[in-house]
N, C-alpha and C positions, 0 to 999 in steps of 0.2 A: 505495500501500499505506500501509495505517496506521502510526504509530509504535506504537502497540498490537500488532497483527499483526505487526509486524517485532519489537518487544520480546521477543513469544510464542516465535519462530520462533528466534530467538537465545540462548533459553532452552533450547529443547527441544534443540539441537546442544548448547549445555553438560553437558547431562544426561545424553546419546547419549555424548561427547566421555568426560565423568567414568565413565560407566560403561564404555567401553572400555578405558580405562586400570585400572579397579578390575579387569575381568575377568584383563587383562593380571599386573598384580604379582598377584593370586590365582595364574596359573596359568603364569606367567614360564618357571618350572622345565620344564614337560612343553613348553610352545611352541620354549623354546631348544633343550630335547634332541631335538625333531621333527625339526626343521630340521639342528641341528645331527648329532644320529646319523647323518642318512641321509646327510650328507659324510662323515662320519665313516666311514662302510660303504665307501663310494664309494673312501677315499683307501685304506684299510685291502684292500680288493679290489686295487687296483690297485700296494700295496707288495707284495703276495701273488706276484701274478701276474710282476710285474719280479725281485723276490730271490728267488723262491721258485722259481715254478713253472717260465718260463722257464731258470734255470739247471737244473732238475732234468733237463728235458726233453733238453738241453743233454749234461747228462751221461751219461745212458740213450742216447740217440743215438753217446753215445761208447761206451760199454760193449758195446752191442751190435755194434760189427764184426769183433771177432775171432770172432764165434757164424756171424756171420755169411760170414767167410770160410770158415770149418770147416765150416759147411751145402753151400758153392759146390762144397766139395773133395770131399764125399762123406763127410764123417768125423762122423756125426750122433751118435756119443757125445760128442766134446766138443764138440760145436754145442750138443749138452746141457746140458754139465753141465761147461764149460770146460776147462782147462788145471791148474788151483791159482793162476796167476797172473791168466790172462783168464778174466772170465764167460762163462759159457754162455746159453745162452735162458732158464731154470727159475731162475739165480743174476738174472736182470735183472727176469723177472716178478718174482719176491720181492720184489727191491731196489725196482726202480720202478713197483711199481702205480699207477694211472690216471695215466699219461705215456702216449706215441703210441707209441713204442717198446714199452714194457714190456705193451701190448695185440700190435702185431707179433709178437715174440716168443712169444705164446700160440701163433698161425699155422703160425709157424718151428717149434716144438716140437711142432706135431701135426703135418706134414709130416715131420718127425726120425723121431718114430715110426712113424708110417705106413710109413714105408723100412723101417723097419725089423720092421712086424710085429705092431707093439704096437697094434692097432685100437682098443681101448676106450679106451687113454690118450690116443692121437691124437681121438677123440670127446671126452674129458673136456677135452682142450686147446680145441679147437673150440668148447663150449660156454663157456668164457672170453672168447673172442674176441667181442669185439661188436661188428665188423664196421664201417667207417672211411669207406663211403657209395663208395665207388671201385666203378663200373659193371665191374671186372674182379675185383680183389680179395674183393670181397665174393661174389658169385657162384661163384667159383673155390673158397671156403672151403665154400661147402654143396654142392657136388659133390665136393670131397672127404671131406665128413662121409655123402654119399650113397654114397660108391664104402667108404668104412671098414662101414658097413653093410649093404653088400653080402658086402666079406670075412667079415663074423660071419653072414652067412645070413639077416641081416634083411633080406629082400628087398622088402616090401611098402613098409619105412621107407624103402629105399633107391632105390626109384624115387621116392617122392614127394619126395625131397629133389633126387632129381637132375632132376626136372621144374621144382620150385622154382626149382633153378638156373639153367636155360633160360630160365627168363619173366624172372628177377630182369637177368640179361647182354641178353638177346634182341640179342646181335650174331653177327657169322659166325665168331666163335672158339670163343666156349664154349658157345654155345647149342646147334650141330649135334653135338659131343660129347657133350654131357648127354642129347639127345633120343635119340640112337644107343643110347648106354648105359642108359635106363631104358627104351627098345623093347626091346632083347633081356632085359632082367630079366624085361616083361611078358612076353614071348613065353613064358620058361622058366614063368611063374606061370600060362601055357595064357591070358593075356588078351589072347587076338590082335589083338582090334579098336582095344584102347588102342594096340597095339607099332604096330601100321598108323598110328594115327595121329600117333604119335611121327615115324613115319617119312614122312609126307607133308607136315609140317612145314619136314622140312629141304626136301624137294622143292622145297615152296610159296614156302616164307621167305627161305633162307639159299643163293639161288644163287649165292653169294660165296665158298662155302667148298668146302673141297678134298672133304669129303663130300658134297656134292652130286652130284657126276660117280659117284658108286658105290651112290647109296640105291639106284637102282633095284632090286636085287638083292635088296637086305633088302625090298624092298616084295615085289615076286615071291615071295620066301621064305616071307611071312608070309601070302599068300591060299590 
């Protein structure tokens, strides 16, 4: 390599370096804020989770305990509204929105309303419940909504939700019951072919369920 060519490369390198330095000097605030801002966002998110979300969830879990006990005892009024000293499900929902306990309280409240024949209130609460990804709880919530619609005489909607719950669960515990209920509603609506399909699903897919041993009578009655 000639000295002239080497000197040219050095000059080009110096010019590039100078241009880079000039760019950084002009834009260093934006560059530093971009990297530092991202780090700040991560730190803030961690702090919020550690010092706000986690304690808030823990407090919500403690607060729902009394309401759960009242629910188990069948005292739905106290389960919903508390006793003055302890929170009910409605208080937990208001106080601890966006927590797991607050979400679960919506489902509990819906069950309380359904047990006291306040079916529209139950549906309203179920609309607030966003599910939890559990293969039992989420389908059970859908089935409860279907039953509430059936109690209100909205049978088409009820059958649709019960079939959805059976499909979501796809297990020997929830699915056969939902299919049987949907089948009976469809029979009532005069849709015997669809009802028969529900009963045949129980017979063919859920042979480990208790309903399997009595489903033949529903099949025969539907023909």
